[in-house]
N, C-alpha and C positions, 0 to 999 in steps of 0.2 A: 723392275730398282732388281738385281743380284745380292747376295749377302757383301760380297764388297765395297759393292758401292756404297750399298746402307753404310755400312763401315765406318768412310773416308768421312760420311754424311757430318755422323759423331762425331768425328776425330775431328774434325773443322768446326763445330759447332763450339766441342771443348778446346779447343785456341783459340777461337773468339771468347769464351766467357773466360780464360785464363786473362787474355791482354786486355777483357774487359776488367777485370779486376785491380790493371791498373793506376785506373779513376781514381778509384779509392782514394790515394793523394791528396786528389783533389778536394776531397773532403774532407782529410786529419788537417792540412792545412786554413779549411773556413769553423772546422771545431775549434781546430783550437784562436786561433781569431778572436771569437766565436768567447770562448770559453776567457782566453785573456780582460776579454770589455768588459762581459761579466762581474769580473773580480776591482775594473779599476775601473766604474763606469765614477764613482766619489767624487776617484783622482782628476778621473777629463771637466766632468762640469762643477768641479767646487762644492758640488754638492753630492747627495746622495737619494739616487732614486727608486728607486726599490722597483719598480712595474720595469724601467730600463731593463736592471740588474735582471733579473729574473725573465725577461723576455729574451733576454742574449744568452741566460746558461742554457734554456729553451730547446732557441735552437742547437747550440751546440751537443749539448746529447743524442737531439736528432744527428747533428751531421756525426756525431761520433758511430750511431750503429747505420748510415748509410756507410761510412768507411768502415766497415766488422763486417755488413754485409756482402760490399763488394769483397774484399781483403779475399773471405768463406769464396766469395767463386773463382781460385787460382787452384790450377792442379797440382795435385798435392802429389802428384809422382815424378814435380819437376823439380828435386831436390839436387842438393851439392855434396857432394862426399862429408863434405864437415859437417849438415843439416844432419844427414843418417847419421854418421860419427855421433851427434849431441843424443839425437834422439833416440839411440841406442841405449846411449850410457839412460838415458833418464826415462829408459821405459816407465817403473814403477812410479817414481812420483809424475809422474806425466797424466798416467789412470788414473789415479788417487782428483789431480789439476781438473783434468777434465770434468770429471762427480761433479765438480768442487761449481766449474764454473756452469754446468747443465743448471745445478741445486739451485744454485744464486741468477739465472736468467730468469728461471721458470718465476722464482720470486717476484725482480723484477716485471718481468711479464702480470702477474695475478696483483702489483700494485698501482700496477697504467695502469687497466682494469678499472682500481678499484675508483682511484685517482681520474679516472674519464667519465665513469657512473653520476660518483658520487658529489663534483667537485664542479664549480660554475669557473671554473678556465680549463677548459678539456681540454687546454694543448699542452696543458704539465703531461698527462696523462699518454696525450698520443708520443709528446715527445721518448715518456721515459716507454712505454712498448717498444718505442722503434728500438730502445739504446738495449732494453732486453734481448728484444728479436740480433741482433747487430753481435750481440756474444751467443747469442745461441745459431748462429750461424760460425762464431769462429771457435767455439765447442766443438761445432763437426768437420773443419775441418782440422781442424788435430787432433779426430781420430781419422783420419781417414790416411792423412802422415804416416802416424802411429800404427795405422793397419795397413800404411805400407810397406812403412821397410821392414815387420816384421814377416811381409812373405819374401822378400827378402833372403841369398842365405848369408847365412854369418861368414865374415872372412876369416880365416884361418894369420894370424903371423908368428913368423918359426920367432 
């Protein structure tokens, strides 16, 4: 396989991963459903069931983690002109936000491991780790977009 064939395989894989990122919508809907359900357990059943509410919240965190992880598979170079302009205007704030997201995601992952190893209900730890990993993926996506926009030539308007 020549260099050209090798590159086309990676371009196909990149496109596949980008289109796979659209599956994130399904996980966002599921996460929203379980999140609302965790808050509404007492309304639907007539009495508050802490275990059911906790289970729904764990499912919600897990689905949000999958949502962010799948969304981070999208191609950083497929941006509209409006998105590029928005990133250019907010470069400094975006860099700060990426650092904050990375710090919070690492704290979340460490907390998840602590809960996983020290508590009886290990599903809480797994859900928090999943959520933190999704946050880390989102930081990577934002960093990739920022780096891509910074490589583009500045357009001058007279």
